[in-house]
All heavy atoms as atom14 arrays in JSON, in Angstrom:
{
  "sequence": "MRPTDPLPTVAYDGGVVLLSPELVGFTDERFGDFTTGKVLQPGLDRLLVEAIA",
  "atom14_mask": [
    [1, 1, 1, 1, 1, 1, 1, 1, 0, 0, 0, 0, 0, 0],
    [1, 1, 1, 1, 1, 1, 1, 1, 1, 1, 1, 0, 0, 0],
    [1, 1, 1, 1, 1, 1, 1, 0, 0, 0, 0, 0, 0, 0],
    [1, 1, 1, 1, 1, 1, 1, 0, 0, 0, 0, 0, 0, 0],
    [1, 1, 1, 1, 1, 1, 1, 1, 0, 0, 0, 0, 0, 0],
    [1, 1, 1, 1, 1, 1, 1, 0, 0, 0, 0, 0, 0, 0],
    [1, 1, 1, 1, 1, 1, 1, 1, 0, 0, 0, 0, 0, 0],
    [1, 1, 1, 1, 1, 1, 1, 0, 0, 0, 0, 0, 0, 0],
    [1, 1, 1, 1, 1, 1, 1, 0, 0, 0, 0, 0, 0, 0],
    [1, 1, 1, 1, 1, 1, 1, 0, 0, 0, 0, 0, 0, 0],
    [1, 1, 1, 1, 1, 0, 0, 0, 0, 0, 0, 0, 0, 0],
    [1, 1, 1, 1, 1, 1, 1, 1, 1, 1, 1, 1, 0, 0],
    [1, 1, 1, 1, 1, 1, 1, 1, 0, 0, 0, 0, 0, 0],
    [1, 1, 1, 1, 0, 0, 0, 0, 0, 0, 0, 0, 0, 0],
    [1, 1, 1, 1, 0, 0, 0, 0, 0, 0, 0, 0, 0, 0],
    [1, 1, 1, 1, 1, 1, 1, 0, 0, 0, 0, 0, 0, 0],
    [1, 1, 1, 1, 1, 1, 1, 0, 0, 0, 0, 0, 0, 0],
    [1, 1, 1, 1, 1, 1, 1, 1, 0, 0, 0, 0, 0, 0],
    [1, 1, 1, 1, 1, 1, 1, 1, 0, 0, 0, 0, 0, 0],
    [1, 1, 1, 1, 1, 1, 0, 0, 0, 0, 0, 0, 0, 0],
    [1, 1, 1, 1, 1, 1, 1, 0, 0, 0, 0, 0, 0, 0],
    [1, 1, 1, 1, 1, 1, 1, 1, 1, 0, 0, 0, 0, 0],
    [1, 1, 1, 1, 1, 1, 1, 1, 0, 0, 0, 0, 0, 0],
    [1, 1, 1, 1, 1, 1, 1, 0, 0, 0, 0, 0, 0, 0],
    [1, 1, 1, 1, 0, 0, 0, 0, 0, 0, 0, 0, 0, 0],
    [1, 1, 1, 1, 1, 1, 1, 1, 1, 1, 1, 0, 0, 0],
    [1, 1, 1, 1, 1, 1, 1, 0, 0, 0, 0, 0, 0, 0],
    [1, 1, 1, 1, 1, 1, 1, 1, 0, 0, 0, 0, 0, 0],
    [1, 1, 1, 1, 1, 1, 1, 1, 1, 0, 0, 0, 0, 0],
    [1, 1, 1, 1, 1, 1, 1, 1, 1, 1, 1, 0, 0, 0],
    [1, 1, 1, 1, 1, 1, 1, 1, 1, 1, 1, 0, 0, 0],
    [1, 1, 1, 1, 0, 0, 0, 0, 0, 0, 0, 0, 0, 0],
    [1, 1, 1, 1, 1, 1, 1, 1, 0, 0, 0, 0, 0, 0],
    [1, 1, 1, 1, 1, 1, 1, 1, 1, 1, 1, 0, 0, 0],
    [1, 1, 1, 1, 1, 1, 1, 0, 0, 0, 0, 0, 0, 0],
    [1, 1, 1, 1, 1, 1, 1, 0, 0, 0, 0, 0, 0, 0],
    [1, 1, 1, 1, 0, 0, 0, 0, 0, 0, 0, 0, 0, 0],
    [1, 1, 1, 1, 1, 1, 1, 1, 1, 0, 0, 0, 0, 0],
    [1, 1, 1, 1, 1, 1, 1, 0, 0, 0, 0, 0, 0, 0],
    [1, 1, 1, 1, 1, 1, 1, 1, 0, 0, 0, 0, 0, 0],
    [1, 1, 1, 1, 1, 1, 1, 1, 1, 0, 0, 0, 0, 0],
    [1, 1, 1, 1, 1, 1, 1, 0, 0, 0, 0, 0, 0, 0],
    [1, 1, 1, 1, 0, 0, 0, 0, 0, 0, 0, 0, 0, 0],
    [1, 1, 1, 1, 1, 1, 1, 1, 0, 0, 0, 0, 0, 0],
    [1, 1, 1, 1, 1, 1, 1, 1, 0, 0, 0, 0, 0, 0],
    [1, 1, 1, 1, 1, 1, 1, 1, 1, 1, 1, 0, 0, 0],
    [1, 1, 1, 1, 1, 1, 1, 1, 0, 0, 0, 0, 0, 0],
    [1, 1, 1, 1, 1, 1, 1, 1, 0, 0, 0, 0, 0, 0],
    [1, 1, 1, 1, 1, 1, 1, 0, 0, 0, 0, 0, 0, 0],
    [1, 1, 1, 1, 1, 1, 1, 1, 1, 0, 0, 0, 0, 0],
    [1, 1, 1, 1, 1, 0, 0, 0, 0, 0, 0, 0, 0, 0],
    [1, 1, 1, 1, 1, 1, 1, 1, 0, 0, 0, 0, 0, 0],
    [1, 1, 1, 1, 1, 0, 0, 0, 0, 0, 0, 0, 0, 0]
  ],
  "atom14_positions": [
    [[-24.27, -41.55, 52.9], [-25.62, -41.63, 53.41], [-26.15, -43.03, 53.15], [-26.04, -43.57, 52.07], [-26.47, -40.59, 52.68], [-27.85, -40.48, 53.18], [-28.52, -39.02, 52.35], [-30.17, -39.11, 52.73], [0.0, 0.0, 0.0], [0.0, 0.0, 0.0], [0.0, 0.0, 0.0], [0.0, 0.0, 0.0], [0.0, 0.0, 0.0], [0.0, 0.0, 0.0]],
    [[-26.72, -43.63, 54.15], [-27.23, -45.0, 53.98], [-28.67, -44.96, 53.48], [-29.43, -44.04, 53.79], [-27.1, -45.79, 55.26], [-27.91, -45.27, 56.39], [-27.72, -46.11, 57.63], [-28.92, -45.91, 58.41], [-29.16, -46.43, 59.56], [-28.3, -47.21, 60.1], [-30.27, -46.21, 60.18], [0.0, 0.0, 0.0], [0.0, 0.0, 0.0], [0.0, 0.0, 0.0]],
    [[-29.05, -45.96, 52.7], [-30.42, -45.99, 52.15], [-31.46, -46.15, 53.25], [-31.21, -46.76, 54.28], [-30.41, -47.18, 51.21], [-29.21, -47.97, 51.55], [-28.25, -47.07, 52.27], [0.0, 0.0, 0.0], [0.0, 0.0, 0.0], [0.0, 0.0, 0.0], [0.0, 0.0, 0.0], [0.0, 0.0, 0.0], [0.0, 0.0, 0.0], [0.0, 0.0, 0.0]],
    [[-32.61, -45.6, 53.01], [-33.71, -45.67, 53.96], [-34.88, -46.41, 53.32], [-35.15, -46.25, 52.14], [-34.18, -44.25, 54.33], [-33.06, -43.44, 54.58], [-35.05, -44.27, 55.55], [0.0, 0.0, 0.0], [0.0, 0.0, 0.0], [0.0, 0.0, 0.0], [0.0, 0.0, 0.0], [0.0, 0.0, 0.0], [0.0, 0.0, 0.0], [0.0, 0.0, 0.0]],
    [[-35.54, -47.2, 54.12], [-36.71, -47.92, 53.64], [-37.86, -47.62, 54.6], [-38.12, -48.36, 55.54], [-36.43, -49.42, 53.59], [-37.54, -50.19, 52.92], [-38.36, -49.58, 52.22], [-37.57, -51.41, 53.09], [0.0, 0.0, 0.0], [0.0, 0.0, 0.0], [0.0, 0.0, 0.0], [0.0, 0.0, 0.0], [0.0, 0.0, 0.0], [0.0, 0.0, 0.0]],
    [[-38.56, -46.47, 54.38], [-39.62, -46.09, 55.31], [-40.8, -47.04, 55.26], [-41.1, -47.63, 54.23], [-40.01, -44.7, 54.84], [-39.63, -44.66, 53.41], [-38.44, -45.56, 53.26], [0.0, 0.0, 0.0], [0.0, 0.0, 0.0], [0.0, 0.0, 0.0], [0.0, 0.0, 0.0], [0.0, 0.0, 0.0], [0.0, 0.0, 0.0], [0.0, 0.0, 0.0]],
    [[-41.43, -47.19, 56.38], [-42.63, -48.01, 56.51], [-43.78, -47.07, 56.86], [-44.02, -46.78, 58.03], [-42.44, -49.05, 57.62], [-43.64, -49.92, 57.94], [-43.98, -50.81, 56.77], [-43.35, -50.75, 59.17], [0.0, 0.0, 0.0], [0.0, 0.0, 0.0], [0.0, 0.0, 0.0], [0.0, 0.0, 0.0], [0.0, 0.0, 0.0], [0.0, 0.0, 0.0]],
    [[-44.45, -46.5, 55.85], [-45.49, -45.52, 56.16], [-46.7, -46.15, 56.84], [-47.17, -47.21, 56.46], [-45.88, -44.96, 54.79], [-45.45, -45.97, 53.8], [-44.31, -46.73, 54.42], [0.0, 0.0, 0.0], [0.0, 0.0, 0.0], [0.0, 0.0, 0.0], [0.0, 0.0, 0.0], [0.0, 0.0, 0.0], [0.0, 0.0, 0.0], [0.0, 0.0, 0.0]],
    [[-47.15, -45.49, 57.89], [-48.36, -45.87, 58.59], [-49.28, -44.67, 58.59], [-48.87, -43.57, 58.94], [-48.04, -46.28, 60.04], [-47.1, -47.36, 60.02], [-49.29, -46.7, 60.78], [0.0, 0.0, 0.0], [0.0, 0.0, 0.0], [0.0, 0.0, 0.0], [0.0, 0.0, 0.0], [0.0, 0.0, 0.0], [0.0, 0.0, 0.0], [0.0, 0.0, 0.0]],
    [[-50.52, -44.87, 58.18], [-51.49, -43.78, 58.13], [-52.42, -43.9, 59.33], [-53.05, -44.94, 59.54], [-52.3, -43.81, 56.81], [-53.3, -42.66, 56.78], [-51.37, -43.75, 55.61], [0.0, 0.0, 0.0], [0.0, 0.0, 0.0], [0.0, 0.0, 0.0], [0.0, 0.0, 0.0], [0.0, 0.0, 0.0], [0.0, 0.0, 0.0], [0.0, 0.0, 0.0]],
    [[-52.51, -42.83, 60.1], [-53.35, -42.79, 61.29], [-54.8, -42.5, 60.91], [-55.11, -42.15, 59.77], [-52.84, -41.71, 62.25], [0.0, 0.0, 0.0], [0.0, 0.0, 0.0], [0.0, 0.0, 0.0], [0.0, 0.0, 0.0], [0.0, 0.0, 0.0], [0.0, 0.0, 0.0], [0.0, 0.0, 0.0], [0.0, 0.0, 0.0], [0.0, 0.0, 0.0]],
    [[-55.69, -42.61, 61.87], [-57.12, -42.38, 61.65], [-57.41, -40.98, 61.13], [-58.37, -40.78, 60.42], [-57.89, -42.62, 62.96], [-57.66, -41.53, 63.98], [-58.51, -40.44, 64.09], [-56.56, -41.59, 64.84], [-58.29, -39.45, 65.01], [-56.32, -40.6, 65.76], [-57.19, -39.54, 65.84], [-56.96, -38.54, 66.76], [0.0, 0.0, 0.0], [0.0, 0.0, 0.0]],
    [[-56.55, -40.01, 61.47], [-56.78, -38.62, 61.06], [-56.01, -38.25, 59.79], [-55.99, -37.09, 59.39], [-56.42, -37.66, 62.19], [-54.95, -37.73, 62.56], [-54.21, -38.58, 62.04], [-54.54, -36.9, 63.41], [0.0, 0.0, 0.0], [0.0, 0.0, 0.0], [0.0, 0.0, 0.0], [0.0, 0.0, 0.0], [0.0, 0.0, 0.0], [0.0, 0.0, 0.0]],
    [[-55.37, -39.23, 59.15], [-54.63, -38.97, 57.92], [-53.17, -38.66, 58.14], [-52.42, -38.5, 57.19], [0.0, 0.0, 0.0], [0.0, 0.0, 0.0], [0.0, 0.0, 0.0], [0.0, 0.0, 0.0], [0.0, 0.0, 0.0], [0.0, 0.0, 0.0], [0.0, 0.0, 0.0], [0.0, 0.0, 0.0], [0.0, 0.0, 0.0], [0.0, 0.0, 0.0]],
    [[-52.73, -38.57, 59.39], [-51.33, -38.32, 59.68], [-50.48, -39.51, 59.28], [-50.86, -40.66, 59.47], [0.0, 0.0, 0.0], [0.0, 0.0, 0.0], [0.0, 0.0, 0.0], [0.0, 0.0, 0.0], [0.0, 0.0, 0.0], [0.0, 0.0, 0.0], [0.0, 0.0, 0.0], [0.0, 0.0, 0.0], [0.0, 0.0, 0.0], [0.0, 0.0, 0.0]],
    [[-49.31, -39.24, 58.69], [-48.42, -40.29, 58.24], [-47.19, -40.33, 59.13], [-46.52, -39.32, 59.33], [-47.98, -40.06, 56.77], [-47.0, -41.13, 56.33], [-49.19, -40.05, 55.86], [0.0, 0.0, 0.0], [0.0, 0.0, 0.0], [0.0, 0.0, 0.0], [0.0, 0.0, 0.0], [0.0, 0.0, 0.0], [0.0, 0.0, 0.0], [0.0, 0.0, 0.0]],
    [[-46.9, -41.51, 59.68], [-45.72, -41.73, 60.5], [-44.81, -42.68, 59.73], [-45.25, -43.74, 59.3], [-46.09, -42.33, 61.88], [-44.85, -42.67, 62.67], [-46.96, -41.37, 62.65], [0.0, 0.0, 0.0], [0.0, 0.0, 0.0], [0.0, 0.0, 0.0], [0.0, 0.0, 0.0], [0.0, 0.0, 0.0], [0.0, 0.0, 0.0], [0.0, 0.0, 0.0]],
    [[-43.55, -42.29, 59.55], [-42.61, -43.12, 58.78], [-41.65, -43.9, 59.67], [-41.02, -44.84, 59.2], [-41.79, -42.23, 57.83], [-42.59, -41.5, 56.78], [-41.67, -40.61, 55.96], [-43.32, -42.48, 55.88], [0.0, 0.0, 0.0], [0.0, 0.0, 0.0], [0.0, 0.0, 0.0], [0.0, 0.0, 0.0], [0.0, 0.0, 0.0], [0.0, 0.0, 0.0]],
    [[-41.53, -43.53, 60.92], [-40.53, -44.17, 61.77], [-40.94, -45.55, 62.25], [-40.21, -46.51, 62.12], [-40.23, -43.28, 62.98], [-39.68, -41.9, 62.66], [-39.64, -41.04, 63.91], [-38.3, -42.03, 62.05], [0.0, 0.0, 0.0], [0.0, 0.0, 0.0], [0.0, 0.0, 0.0], [0.0, 0.0, 0.0], [0.0, 0.0, 0.0], [0.0, 0.0, 0.0]],
    [[-42.11, -45.63, 62.84], [-42.56, -46.89, 63.42], [-44.07, -46.8, 63.66], [-44.56, -45.79, 64.14], [-41.85, -47.11, 64.75], [-42.37, -48.25, 65.39], [0.0, 0.0, 0.0], [0.0, 0.0, 0.0], [0.0, 0.0, 0.0], [0.0, 0.0, 0.0], [0.0, 0.0, 0.0], [0.0, 0.0, 0.0], [0.0, 0.0, 0.0], [0.0, 0.0, 0.0]],
    [[-44.8, -47.85, 63.33], [-46.25, -47.81, 63.54], [-46.64, -47.58, 65.0], [-47.71, -47.05, 65.28], [-46.73, -49.19, 63.08], [-45.62, -49.77, 62.31], [-44.36, -49.09, 62.72], [0.0, 0.0, 0.0], [0.0, 0.0, 0.0], [0.0, 0.0, 0.0], [0.0, 0.0, 0.0], [0.0, 0.0, 0.0], [0.0, 0.0, 0.0], [0.0, 0.0, 0.0]],
    [[-45.77, -47.95, 65.92], [-46.07, -47.78, 67.34], [-46.13, -46.31, 67.77], [-46.64, -45.99, 68.83], [-45.02, -48.5, 68.2], [-45.09, -50.0, 68.11], [-44.35, -50.56, 66.89], [-43.65, -49.81, 66.19], [-44.5, -51.77, 66.63], [0.0, 0.0, 0.0], [0.0, 0.0, 0.0], [0.0, 0.0, 0.0], [0.0, 0.0, 0.0], [0.0, 0.0, 0.0]],
    [[-45.6, -45.4, 66.94], [-45.57, -43.98, 67.3], [-46.81, -43.22, 66.87], [-46.97, -42.05, 67.21], [-44.33, -43.33, 66.68], [-43.0, -43.84, 67.22], [-41.85, -43.21, 66.46], [-42.88, -43.58, 68.7], [0.0, 0.0, 0.0], [0.0, 0.0, 0.0], [0.0, 0.0, 0.0], [0.0, 0.0, 0.0], [0.0, 0.0, 0.0], [0.0, 0.0, 0.0]],
    [[-47.72, -43.86, 66.14], [-48.95, -43.2, 65.7], [-49.75, -42.77, 66.93], [-50.02, -43.56, 67.83], [-49.8, -44.13, 64.81], [-51.15, -43.51, 64.52], [-49.07, -44.46, 63.54], [0.0, 0.0, 0.0], [0.0, 0.0, 0.0], [0.0, 0.0, 0.0], [0.0, 0.0, 0.0], [0.0, 0.0, 0.0], [0.0, 0.0, 0.0], [0.0, 0.0, 0.0]],
    [[-50.1, -41.51, 66.97], [-50.93, -40.99, 68.05], [-50.16, -40.52, 69.27], [-50.76, -39.98, 70.2], [0.0, 0.0, 0.0], [0.0, 0.0, 0.0], [0.0, 0.0, 0.0], [0.0, 0.0, 0.0], [0.0, 0.0, 0.0], [0.0, 0.0, 0.0], [0.0, 0.0, 0.0], [0.0, 0.0, 0.0], [0.0, 0.0, 0.0], [0.0, 0.0, 0.0]],
    [[-48.85, -40.69, 69.3], [-48.06, -40.26, 70.44], [-47.37, -38.93, 70.16], [-47.07, -38.61, 69.02], [-47.0, -41.3, 70.8], [-47.56, -42.5, 71.48], [-47.87, -43.63, 70.73], [-47.8, -42.52, 72.83], [-48.4, -44.75, 71.34], [-48.32, -43.64, 73.45], [-48.63, -44.75, 72.7], [0.0, 0.0, 0.0], [0.0, 0.0, 0.0], [0.0, 0.0, 0.0]],
    [[-47.13, -38.19, 71.21], [-46.36, -36.95, 71.11], [-45.26, -36.96, 72.16], [-45.33, -37.71, 73.14], [-47.25, -35.71, 71.32], [-47.86, -35.8, 72.6], [-48.31, -35.58, 70.25], [0.0, 0.0, 0.0], [0.0, 0.0, 0.0], [0.0, 0.0, 0.0], [0.0, 0.0, 0.0], [0.0, 0.0, 0.0], [0.0, 0.0, 0.0], [0.0, 0.0, 0.0]],
    [[-44.27, -36.13, 71.94], [-43.15, -36.01, 72.85], [-42.91, -34.52, 73.1], [-43.08, -33.72, 72.17], [-41.91, -36.65, 72.21], [-40.69, -36.56, 73.09], [-40.6, -37.36, 74.04], [-39.83, -35.69, 72.83], [0.0, 0.0, 0.0], [0.0, 0.0, 0.0], [0.0, 0.0, 0.0], [0.0, 0.0, 0.0], [0.0, 0.0, 0.0], [0.0, 0.0, 0.0]],
    [[-42.55, -34.16, 74.31], [-42.33, -32.75, 74.62], [-41.25, -32.15, 73.73], [-41.35, -31.01, 73.29], [-41.93, -32.59, 76.09], [-43.06, -32.82, 77.06], [-42.61, -32.62, 78.49], [-41.55, -31.99, 78.72], [-43.33, -33.08, 79.38], [0.0, 0.0, 0.0], [0.0, 0.0, 0.0], [0.0, 0.0, 0.0], [0.0, 0.0, 0.0], [0.0, 0.0, 0.0]],
    [[-40.21, -32.91, 73.46], [-39.08, -32.4, 72.67], [-39.35, -32.44, 71.17], [-39.01, -31.51, 70.44], [-37.85, -33.23, 73.0], [-36.62, -32.78, 72.29], [-35.41, -33.55, 72.76], [-34.27, -33.29, 71.92], [-33.2, -34.02, 71.9], [-33.11, -35.07, 72.68], [-32.21, -33.73, 71.09], [0.0, 0.0, 0.0], [0.0, 0.0, 0.0], [0.0, 0.0, 0.0]],
    [[-39.96, -33.52, 70.67], [-40.12, -33.72, 69.23], [-41.52, -33.45, 68.71], [-41.74, -33.44, 67.51], [-39.73, -35.16, 68.86], [-38.31, -35.49, 69.21], [-38.03, -36.37, 70.23], [-37.26, -34.92, 68.51], [-36.73, -36.69, 70.56], [-35.96, -35.23, 68.82], [-35.68, -36.11, 69.86], [0.0, 0.0, 0.0], [0.0, 0.0, 0.0], [0.0, 0.0, 0.0]],
    [[-42.48, -33.25, 69.57], [-43.86, -33.06, 69.14], [-44.46, -34.39, 68.71], [-44.1, -35.44, 69.22], [0.0, 0.0, 0.0], [0.0, 0.0, 0.0], [0.0, 0.0, 0.0], [0.0, 0.0, 0.0], [0.0, 0.0, 0.0], [0.0, 0.0, 0.0], [0.0, 0.0, 0.0], [0.0, 0.0, 0.0], [0.0, 0.0, 0.0], [0.0, 0.0, 0.0]],
    [[-45.37, -34.35, 67.74], [-45.89, -35.62, 67.24], [-44.91, -36.18, 66.2], [-43.99, -35.5, 65.77], [-47.3, -35.49, 66.68], [-47.39, -34.66, 65.43], [-46.37, -34.4, 64.79], [-48.51, -34.28, 65.06], [0.0, 0.0, 0.0], [0.0, 0.0, 0.0], [0.0, 0.0, 0.0], [0.0, 0.0, 0.0], [0.0, 0.0, 0.0], [0.0, 0.0, 0.0]],
    [[-45.07, -37.39, 65.83], [-44.11, -38.04, 64.95], [-44.6, -38.14, 63.51], [-44.07, -38.9, 62.72], [-43.8, -39.44, 65.49], [-43.11, -39.39, 66.83], [-43.83, -39.52, 68.0], [-41.75, -39.19, 66.89], [-43.2, -39.46, 69.23], [-41.11, -39.13, 68.12], [-41.84, -39.26, 69.29], [0.0, 0.0, 0.0], [0.0, 0.0, 0.0], [0.0, 0.0, 0.0]],
    [[-45.6, -37.32, 63.16], [-46.12, -37.37, 61.8], [-45.22, -36.61, 60.84], [-44.59, -35.62, 61.19], [-47.54, -36.8, 61.71], [-47.52, -35.45, 62.13], [-48.52, -37.59, 62.55], [0.0, 0.0, 0.0], [0.0, 0.0, 0.0], [0.0, 0.0, 0.0], [0.0, 0.0, 0.0], [0.0, 0.0, 0.0], [0.0, 0.0, 0.0], [0.0, 0.0, 0.0]],
    [[-45.19, -37.09, 59.61], [-44.46, -36.43, 58.53], [-45.35, -35.43, 57.82], [-44.88, -34.46, 57.26], [-43.97, -37.49, 57.51], [-43.15, -38.42, 58.21], [-43.2, -36.88, 56.4], [0.0, 0.0, 0.0], [0.0, 0.0, 0.0], [0.0, 0.0, 0.0], [0.0, 0.0, 0.0], [0.0, 0.0, 0.0], [0.0, 0.0, 0.0], [0.0, 0.0, 0.0]],
    [[-46.63, -35.67, 57.85], [-47.61, -34.81, 57.19], [-48.94, -35.53, 57.13], [-49.13, -36.56, 57.77], [0.0, 0.0, 0.0], [0.0, 0.0, 0.0], [0.0, 0.0, 0.0], [0.0, 0.0, 0.0], [0.0, 0.0, 0.0], [0.0, 0.0, 0.0], [0.0, 0.0, 0.0], [0.0, 0.0, 0.0], [0.0, 0.0, 0.0], [0.0, 0.0, 0.0]],
    [[-49.84, -34.99, 56.37], [-51.16, -35.61, 56.18], [-51.22, -36.28, 54.82], [-50.73, -35.73, 53.83], [-52.27, -34.55, 56.27], [-52.37, -33.87, 57.61], [-52.99, -34.75, 58.63], [-53.18, -34.0, 59.94], [-53.77, -34.8, 60.95], [0.0, 0.0, 0.0], [0.0, 0.0, 0.0], [0.0, 0.0, 0.0], [0.0, 0.0, 0.0], [0.0, 0.0, 0.0]],
    [[-51.82, -37.44, 54.76], [-51.87, -38.22, 53.53], [-52.7, -37.52, 52.45], [-52.44, -37.68, 51.26], [-52.36, -39.65, 53.79], [-53.85, -39.7, 54.04], [-51.99, -40.56, 52.66], [0.0, 0.0, 0.0], [0.0, 0.0, 0.0], [0.0, 0.0, 0.0], [0.0, 0.0, 0.0], [0.0, 0.0, 0.0], [0.0, 0.0, 0.0], [0.0, 0.0, 0.0]],
    [[-53.66, -36.72, 52.85], [-54.52, -36.06, 51.87], [-53.84, -34.86, 51.22], [-54.18, -34.48, 50.1], [-55.83, -35.63, 52.53], [-56.65, -36.78, 53.11], [-57.88, -36.24, 53.83], [-57.05, -37.75, 52.02], [0.0, 0.0, 0.0], [0.0, 0.0, 0.0], [0.0, 0.0, 0.0], [0.0, 0.0, 0.0], [0.0, 0.0, 0.0], [0.0, 0.0, 0.0]],
    [[-52.91, -34.24, 51.93], [-52.21, -33.08, 51.38], [-50.77, -33.17, 51.77], [-50.49, -33.15, 52.97], [-52.8, -31.8, 51.92], [-54.17, -31.55, 51.43], [-54.29, -30.15, 50.89], [-53.59, -29.26, 51.3], [-55.16, -29.96, 49.94], [0.0, 0.0, 0.0], [0.0, 0.0, 0.0], [0.0, 0.0, 0.0], [0.0, 0.0, 0.0], [0.0, 0.0, 0.0]],
    [[-49.83, -33.31, 51.0], [-49.79, -33.28, 49.55], [-49.91, -34.66, 48.91], [-49.81, -34.78, 47.69], [-48.42, -32.69, 49.25], [-47.57, -33.19, 50.35], [-48.48, -33.25, 51.55], [0.0, 0.0, 0.0], [0.0, 0.0, 0.0], [0.0, 0.0, 0.0], [0.0, 0.0, 0.0], [0.0, 0.0, 0.0], [0.0, 0.0, 0.0], [0.0, 0.0, 0.0]],
    [[-50.11, -35.69, 49.69], [-50.21, -37.05, 49.15], [-49.06, -37.9, 49.66], [-47.98, -37.41, 49.97], [0.0, 0.0, 0.0], [0.0, 0.0, 0.0], [0.0, 0.0, 0.0], [0.0, 0.0, 0.0], [0.0, 0.0, 0.0], [0.0, 0.0, 0.0], [0.0, 0.0, 0.0], [0.0, 0.0, 0.0], [0.0, 0.0, 0.0], [0.0, 0.0, 0.0]],
    [[-49.31, -39.19, 49.77], [-48.34, -40.1, 50.34], [-47.06, -40.17, 49.51], [-45.96, -40.17, 50.07], [-48.95, -41.5, 50.49], [-48.08, -42.55, 51.17], [-47.67, -42.09, 52.56], [-48.82, -43.87, 51.24], [0.0, 0.0, 0.0], [0.0, 0.0, 0.0], [0.0, 0.0, 0.0], [0.0, 0.0, 0.0], [0.0, 0.0, 0.0], [0.0, 0.0, 0.0]],
    [[-47.17, -40.2, 48.2], [-45.98, -40.3, 47.36], [-45.04, -39.12, 47.57], [-43.83, -39.29, 47.69], [-46.35, -40.47, 45.89], [-47.25, -39.37, 45.36], [-47.88, -38.66, 46.16], [-47.32, -39.23, 44.12], [0.0, 0.0, 0.0], [0.0, 0.0, 0.0], [0.0, 0.0, 0.0], [0.0, 0.0, 0.0], [0.0, 0.0, 0.0], [0.0, 0.0, 0.0]],
    [[-45.59, -37.94, 47.67], [-44.74, -36.76, 47.89], [-44.14, -36.75, 49.29], [-42.98, -36.37, 49.47], [-45.55, -35.49, 47.65], [-44.71, -34.25, 47.76], [-45.39, -33.07, 47.17], [-44.68, -31.86, 47.52], [-45.17, -30.66, 47.4], [-46.39, -30.51, 46.93], [-44.48, -29.62, 47.73], [0.0, 0.0, 0.0], [0.0, 0.0, 0.0], [0.0, 0.0, 0.0]],
    [[-44.9, -37.17, 50.3], [-44.37, -37.24, 51.66], [-43.18, -38.19, 51.73], [-42.18, -37.9, 52.39], [-45.46, -37.69, 52.64], [-46.55, -36.7, 52.95], [-47.61, -37.36, 53.83], [-45.99, -35.47, 53.62], [0.0, 0.0, 0.0], [0.0, 0.0, 0.0], [0.0, 0.0, 0.0], [0.0, 0.0, 0.0], [0.0, 0.0, 0.0], [0.0, 0.0, 0.0]],
    [[-43.27, -39.3, 51.05], [-42.16, -40.27, 51.04], [-40.93, -39.7, 50.36], [-39.81, -39.85, 50.85], [-42.59, -41.57, 50.38], [-43.63, -42.38, 51.12], [-44.07, -43.59, 50.3], [-43.1, -42.82, 52.48], [0.0, 0.0, 0.0], [0.0, 0.0, 0.0], [0.0, 0.0, 0.0], [0.0, 0.0, 0.0], [0.0, 0.0, 0.0], [0.0, 0.0, 0.0]],
    [[-41.11, -39.04, 49.23], [-39.97, -38.44, 48.52], [-39.31, -37.38, 49.39], [-38.08, -37.34, 49.49], [-40.43, -37.84, 47.18], [-39.36, -36.97, 46.56], [-40.84, -38.93, 46.22], [0.0, 0.0, 0.0], [0.0, 0.0, 0.0], [0.0, 0.0, 0.0], [0.0, 0.0, 0.0], [0.0, 0.0, 0.0], [0.0, 0.0, 0.0], [0.0, 0.0, 0.0]],
    [[-40.08, -36.56, 50.04], [-39.52, -35.51, 50.9], [-38.83, -36.09, 52.12], [-37.82, -35.56, 52.57], [-40.62, -34.54, 51.32], [-41.13, -33.68, 50.18], [-42.3, -32.8, 50.58], [-42.75, -32.87, 51.75], [-42.78, -32.06, 49.71], [0.0, 0.0, 0.0], [0.0, 0.0, 0.0], [0.0, 0.0, 0.0], [0.0, 0.0, 0.0], [0.0, 0.0, 0.0]],
    [[-39.34, -37.16, 52.66], [-38.74, -37.77, 53.85], [-37.39, -38.41, 53.53], [-36.48, -38.39, 54.35], [-39.69, -38.82, 54.43], [0.0, 0.0, 0.0], [0.0, 0.0, 0.0], [0.0, 0.0, 0.0], [0.0, 0.0, 0.0], [0.0, 0.0, 0.0], [0.0, 0.0, 0.0], [0.0, 0.0, 0.0], [0.0, 0.0, 0.0], [0.0, 0.0, 0.0]],
    [[-37.26, -38.96, 52.35], [-36.02, -39.64, 51.98], [-34.96, -38.64, 51.51], [-33.78, -38.89, 51.65], [-36.3, -40.69, 50.87], [-37.19, -41.78, 51.45], [-35.03, -41.28, 50.34], [-37.69, -42.76, 50.43], [0.0, 0.0, 0.0], [0.0, 0.0, 0.0], [0.0, 0.0, 0.0], [0.0, 0.0, 0.0], [0.0, 0.0, 0.0], [0.0, 0.0, 0.0]],
    [[-35.4, -37.51, 50.98], [-34.45, -36.52, 50.44], [-33.6, -35.88, 51.5], [-33.79, -35.81, 52.61], [-35.21, -35.44, 49.68], [0.0, 0.0, 0.0], [0.0, 0.0, 0.0], [0.0, 0.0, 0.0], [0.0, 0.0, 0.0], [0.0, 0.0, 0.0], [0.0, 0.0, 0.0], [0.0, 0.0, 0.0], [0.0, 0.0, 0.0], [0.0, 0.0, 0.0]]
  ]
}
């Protein structure tokens, strides 16, 4: 498994996107929105740990 270096971007509504800042606010029919979760629940540190695991 190769190491990952996520670049978290927080949207106006608290949604966190780890893939690319350009994906904030966009949705896709197949993948839905690109958020990992909300920054307020459970928190950015936990979202990052879960995304890398």
